[in-house]
Backbone as JSON, one array per atom type, in Angstrom:
{
  "sequence": "XXXXXXXXXXXXXXXXXXXXXXXXXXXXXXXXXXXXXXXXXXXXXXXXXXXXXXXXXXXXXXXXXXXXXXXXXXXXXXXXXXXXXXXXXXXXXXXXXXXXXXXXXXXXXXXXXXXXXXXXXXXXXXXXXXXXXXXXX",
  "N": [[0.84, -1.19, 0.0], [0.62, 2.16, -0.88], [1.59, 5.03, 0.79], [0.7, 8.45, 1.14], [1.6, 11.95, 1.4], [1.89, 15.37, 2.61], [3.18, 18.71, 3.06], [2.34, 21.53, 5.22], [1.64, 23.79, 3.6], [1.25, 22.56, 1.2], [3.1, 22.5, -0.84], [5.25, 20.64, -0.84], [4.92, 17.38, -1.73], [4.63, 13.84, -1.35], [5.23, 10.29, -1.72], [5.24, 7.02, -0.32], [6.15, 3.69, -0.46], [6.17, 1.57, 1.46], [5.45, 1.51, 4.78], [6.93, 1.33, 7.98], [6.99, 0.45, 11.5], [5.9, 2.97, 13.85], [7.4, 5.43, 16.0], [7.79, 7.15, 19.11], [9.77, 9.91, 20.02], [11.44, 11.37, 22.66], [13.58, 13.06, 22.98], [15.49, 16.09, 23.54], [16.15, 17.52, 21.18], [14.2, 16.58, 19.34], [11.89, 17.5, 20.58], [12.3, 20.25, 20.36], [12.47, 20.63, 17.54], [9.93, 19.96, 16.72], [8.3, 21.5, 18.26], [6.75, 20.49, 20.26], [5.75, 18.0, 22.72], [7.01, 15.67, 22.0], [8.41, 13.85, 19.23], [6.89, 12.08, 16.61], [7.49, 9.55, 14.42], [7.64, 7.61, 11.37], [9.08, 4.68, 10.28], [10.75, 4.16, 7.19], [11.92, 2.77, 4.16], [14.6, 4.31, 2.49], [14.71, 4.08, -0.27], [12.05, 3.69, -0.88], [10.73, 6.1, -0.68], [9.41, 8.82, -2.45], [9.75, 12.05, -3.53], [7.34, 14.09, -4.76], [6.68, 16.69, -5.42], [7.78, 20.09, -4.86], [10.31, 21.82, -2.88], [12.88, 20.75, -0.79], [14.4, 21.75, 2.24], [17.2, 21.49, 4.48], [18.61, 20.59, 7.68], [21.37, 19.85, 9.59], [22.59, 18.15, 12.43], [24.33, 16.91, 15.29], [22.77, 14.52, 17.28], [21.5, 13.72, 20.64], [22.4, 11.15, 20.89], [24.82, 11.21, 19.72], [24.96, 10.72, 17.09], [24.88, 11.86, 13.72], [22.2, 13.69, 12.46], [19.93, 14.52, 9.91], [17.47, 16.8, 9.3], [14.77, 17.14, 7.23], [12.8, 19.49, 5.5], [9.96, 21.44, 4.35], [10.75, 24.06, 2.2], [9.15, 26.25, 1.82], [7.03, 26.46, 3.83], [8.14, 25.4, 6.12], [7.39, 23.01, 7.31], [8.24, 19.96, 8.93], [9.41, 17.07, 7.23], [10.87, 14.58, 6.92], [13.46, 12.64, 8.61], [16.89, 11.87, 8.3], [19.92, 9.85, 8.42], [23.44, 9.44, 8.13], [24.35, 7.23, 9.42], [22.61, 5.13, 9.01], [21.88, 4.93, 6.03], [19.97, 3.69, 4.46], [17.51, 3.97, 5.56], [14.83, 6.14, 6.44], [12.97, 8.47, 8.47], [9.79, 9.28, 8.43], [7.81, 12.05, 9.24], [5.03, 11.63, 11.22], [2.78, 13.31, 11.25], [2.56, 14.48, 8.73], [1.54, 12.67, 7.01], [-1.1, 11.69, 4.84], [-3.09, 9.87, 5.62], [-3.84, 9.2, 8.76], [-4.39, 6.78, 9.99], [-2.56, 4.93, 9.2], [-0.4, 5.14, 10.87], [1.2, 3.43, 13.32], [2.12, 3.27, 16.39], [4.89, 1.75, 18.0], [6.93, 1.95, 19.81], [8.76, 3.95, 22.25], [11.37, 6.26, 22.68], [14.26, 7.67, 24.34], [13.18, 8.24, 26.84], [14.12, 9.21, 29.22], [14.25, 11.9, 28.89], [11.7, 12.71, 28.78], [8.8, 14.8, 29.05], [6.79, 15.63, 31.89], [4.1, 16.13, 31.43], [3.22, 14.77, 29.2], [1.5, 12.03, 28.28], [1.69, 8.72, 27.31], [0.72, 5.59, 25.73], [1.15, 2.8, 27.89], [1.65, 0.33, 26.94], [3.51, 0.12, 24.89], [6.9, -0.56, 23.79], [9.56, 0.77, 25.72], [12.38, 2.9, 25.9], [15.13, 4.13, 27.64], [17.2, 5.63, 26.56], [18.45, 5.51, 23.39], [17.24, 2.93, 21.16], [18.5, 0.72, 22.25], [18.65, 0.6, 25.01], [16.83, -0.24, 27.67], [14.19, 0.88, 29.89]],
  "CA": [[0.0, 0.0, 0.0], [1.38, 3.39, -0.97], [1.16, 6.14, 1.65], [0.97, 9.77, 0.58], [1.65, 12.99, 2.4], [2.18, 16.72, 2.15], [3.47, 19.71, 4.08], [1.23, 22.42, 5.57], [1.23, 24.64, 2.47], [0.97, 21.7, 0.04], [4.16, 22.58, -1.86], [5.95, 19.36, -0.85], [4.09, 16.17, -1.68], [5.47, 12.66, -1.45], [4.61, 8.99, -1.52], [6.14, 6.0, 0.24], [5.55, 2.38, -0.73], [6.08, 0.66, 2.59], [5.7, 2.15, 6.07], [7.21, 0.44, 9.09], [6.4, 0.89, 12.76], [6.11, 4.35, 14.28], [7.98, 5.57, 17.33], [7.83, 8.46, 19.75], [11.08, 10.27, 20.55], [11.31, 12.41, 23.67], [14.83, 13.81, 23.16], [15.34, 17.54, 23.49], [16.16, 17.96, 19.79], [12.9, 16.3, 18.73], [10.91, 18.43, 21.16], [12.53, 21.59, 19.8], [12.18, 20.73, 16.11], [8.49, 19.83, 16.5], [7.57, 22.46, 19.09], [5.78, 19.71, 21.0], [6.32, 17.17, 23.78], [7.77, 14.57, 21.41], [8.32, 13.64, 17.79], [6.46, 10.74, 16.22], [7.87, 9.32, 13.03], [7.38, 6.28, 10.84], [10.22, 4.12, 9.55], [10.51, 3.93, 5.76], [13.16, 2.58, 3.39], [14.93, 5.48, 1.68], [14.37, 3.77, -1.67], [10.59, 3.68, -1.03], [10.19, 7.46, -0.62], [9.53, 9.64, -3.64], [9.25, 13.43, -3.41], [6.6, 14.34, -6.01], [6.71, 18.12, -5.73], [8.3, 20.98, -3.84], [11.73, 21.89, -2.58], [13.22, 20.47, 0.6], [15.57, 22.3, 2.89], [17.69, 20.53, 5.47], [19.42, 21.07, 8.78], [22.1, 18.7, 10.14], [23.1, 18.35, 13.79], [24.51, 15.68, 16.06], [21.76, 14.34, 18.31], [21.95, 13.29, 21.95], [23.06, 9.85, 20.72], [26.12, 11.42, 19.1], [24.82, 10.45, 15.66], [24.48, 12.98, 12.88], [20.84, 13.59, 11.94], [19.53, 15.6, 9.02], [16.02, 17.01, 9.29], [14.37, 17.67, 5.93], [11.58, 20.25, 5.7], [9.5, 22.25, 3.22], [11.39, 25.37, 2.18], [8.14, 27.3, 1.81], [6.3, 26.64, 5.09], [8.93, 24.91, 7.24], [6.9, 21.74, 7.87], [9.18, 18.86, 8.89], [8.93, 15.98, 6.38], [11.52, 13.35, 7.37], [14.8, 12.71, 9.17], [17.8, 10.84, 7.79], [21.22, 9.81, 9.07], [24.44, 8.64, 7.43], [24.56, 6.0, 10.19], [21.8, 4.12, 8.33], [21.36, 5.65, 4.86], [18.89, 2.94, 3.81], [16.27, 4.21, 6.3], [14.45, 7.49, 6.83], [11.86, 8.51, 9.41], [8.8, 10.24, 7.97], [7.04, 12.64, 10.33], [3.68, 11.06, 11.16], [1.77, 14.34, 11.04], [2.45, 14.91, 7.34], [0.88, 11.61, 6.24], [-2.51, 11.99, 4.54], [-3.97, 8.93, 6.32], [-3.27, 8.95, 10.08], [-4.63, 5.39, 10.4], [-1.37, 4.16, 8.85], [0.59, 5.31, 11.93], [1.02, 2.43, 14.37], [3.24, 3.39, 17.33], [5.37, 0.51, 18.59], [7.95, 2.2, 20.84], [9.15, 5.32, 22.58], [12.77, 6.3, 23.08], [14.75, 8.83, 25.08], [12.19, 8.54, 27.88], [14.75, 9.96, 30.32], [14.04, 13.31, 28.59], [10.25, 12.89, 28.62], [8.16, 15.81, 29.9], [5.8, 15.01, 32.78], [2.73, 16.37, 30.98], [2.91, 13.96, 28.01], [1.16, 10.66, 28.68], [1.59, 7.82, 26.16], [0.31, 4.24, 26.12], [2.18, 2.03, 28.6], [1.79, -0.96, 26.28], [4.57, 0.11, 23.88], [8.25, -0.7, 24.29], [10.15, 2.04, 26.14], [13.83, 2.91, 26.0], [15.61, 5.31, 28.35], [17.99, 6.38, 25.59], [18.08, 4.98, 22.08], [16.52, 1.65, 21.18], [19.28, -0.37, 22.85], [18.71, 0.73, 26.47], [15.47, -0.26, 28.22], [13.96, 1.49, 31.21]],
  "C": [[0.89, 1.24, 0.0], [0.76, 4.46, -0.08], [1.54, 7.44, 0.96], [1.0, 10.79, 1.7], [2.01, 14.33, 1.78], [2.5, 17.6, 3.35], [2.23, 20.59, 4.32], [0.74, 23.24, 4.39], [0.92, 23.84, 1.21], [2.04, 21.73, -1.04], [4.92, 21.26, -1.98], [4.92, 18.24, -0.74], [5.02, 14.98, -1.89], [4.61, 11.4, -1.37], [5.69, 8.02, -1.05], [5.45, 4.66, 0.1], [5.29, 1.54, 0.51], [6.4, 1.41, 3.87], [5.95, 1.09, 7.13], [6.53, 0.93, 10.35], [6.74, 2.34, 13.07], [6.71, 4.34, 15.68], [7.93, 7.0, 17.81], [9.28, 8.7, 20.19], [10.92, 11.49, 21.45], [12.58, 13.25, 23.85], [14.58, 15.31, 22.99], [15.31, 18.07, 22.06], [14.81, 17.74, 19.12], [11.82, 17.22, 19.29], [11.07, 19.81, 20.52], [12.16, 21.67, 18.32], [10.69, 20.57, 15.81], [7.69, 20.9, 17.24], [6.53, 21.77, 19.94], [6.5, 18.86, 22.06], [7.21, 16.05, 23.25], [7.61, 14.63, 19.9], [7.73, 12.25, 17.58], [6.73, 10.59, 14.74], [7.71, 7.86, 12.68], [8.56, 5.84, 9.99], [9.83, 3.82, 8.11], [11.88, 3.69, 5.09], [13.38, 3.82, 2.52], [14.5, 5.28, 0.23], [12.87, 3.77, -1.93], [9.96, 5.06, -1.02], [10.45, 8.2, -1.93], [8.93, 11.02, -3.36], [8.62, 13.76, -4.76], [6.63, 15.8, -6.41], [7.33, 18.88, -4.57], [9.79, 20.86, -3.64], [11.95, 21.65, -1.09], [14.44, 21.25, 1.02], [16.06, 21.26, 3.88], [18.54, 21.24, 6.53], [20.06, 19.85, 9.42], [22.72, 19.06, 11.47], [23.35, 17.0, 14.41], [23.46, 15.65, 17.16], [22.36, 13.93, 19.64], [22.7, 11.96, 21.89], [24.48, 10.0, 20.2], [26.09, 11.2, 17.6], [24.38, 11.72, 14.93], [23.08, 12.71, 12.32], [20.57, 14.78, 11.04], [18.02, 15.64, 8.99], [15.68, 17.74, 7.99], [12.99, 18.3, 6.08], [11.21, 21.0, 4.43], [10.16, 23.62, 3.3], [10.38, 26.51, 2.22], [7.5, 27.53, 3.17], [7.05, 26.12, 6.32], [8.46, 23.6, 7.84], [7.98, 20.66, 7.81], [8.59, 17.7, 8.09], [9.54, 14.65, 6.8], [12.9, 13.65, 7.92], [15.62, 11.58, 8.57], [19.11, 10.91, 8.56], [22.19, 8.99, 8.24], [24.76, 7.33, 8.16], [23.78, 4.84, 9.56], [21.13, 4.76, 7.12], [20.21, 4.94, 4.15], [17.52, 3.23, 4.44], [16.08, 5.7, 6.53], [13.27, 7.38, 7.8], [10.93, 9.65, 9.01], [8.01, 10.75, 9.17], [5.57, 12.22, 10.19], [2.62, 12.08, 10.81], [1.62, 14.8, 9.6], [1.85, 13.83, 6.44], [-0.58, 11.96, 6.04], [-3.47, 11.1, 5.32], [-3.37, 8.58, 7.68], [-3.48, 7.52, 10.59], [-3.4, 4.52, 10.14], [-0.29, 4.21, 9.93], [0.27, 4.35, 13.07], [2.21, 2.47, 15.32], [3.59, 2.07, 17.99], [6.35, 0.74, 19.73], [8.08, 3.67, 21.14], [10.59, 5.26, 23.07], [13.11, 7.64, 23.7], [13.74, 9.26, 26.16], [12.8, 9.27, 29.08], [14.58, 11.47, 30.13], [12.55, 13.66, 28.5], [9.71, 13.97, 29.57], [7.03, 15.15, 30.69], [4.37, 15.13, 32.26], [2.35, 15.63, 29.7], [2.71, 12.51, 28.43], [0.94, 9.82, 27.42], [1.18, 6.43, 26.64], [1.45, 3.47, 26.79], [2.44, 0.69, 27.93], [2.9, -1.02, 25.23], [5.94, -0.03, 24.54], [8.84, 0.67, 24.61], [11.64, 1.89, 26.34], [14.28, 4.22, 26.62], [16.41, 6.23, 27.43], [17.5, 5.96, 24.2], [17.42, 3.62, 22.23], [17.25, 0.51, 21.85], [19.28, -0.38, 24.37], [17.3, 0.81, 27.04], [15.4, 0.41, 29.57], [13.51, 0.44, 32.18]]
}
């Protein structure tokens, strides 16, 4: 099933053939780049994503994990579209909020829970990691 999505202004449109599980990230960088309590993104193979229209900008920074992350966004409205990393160039993380069909988002985990804000309550049934995916709480 092909998922589609767009930024706030509609300039950037995309499609992705195969979506993987979604995850919440509570790290400070994700909170700042979303302006919210956490980021929620959906795993996708880089080769499965096609940008159909619009121009993407990017910003690269080392995250709390020490890994370089590049956040890709619409140059017109600033909406975040996906995150990539040279650590795993075969995978990107599409921002769940830009998908046209929110039913396709199926959260399976949350990471960087040590940075979680007290006022954000998520389902206790998903896997939780204090840092990245290798360190459980």
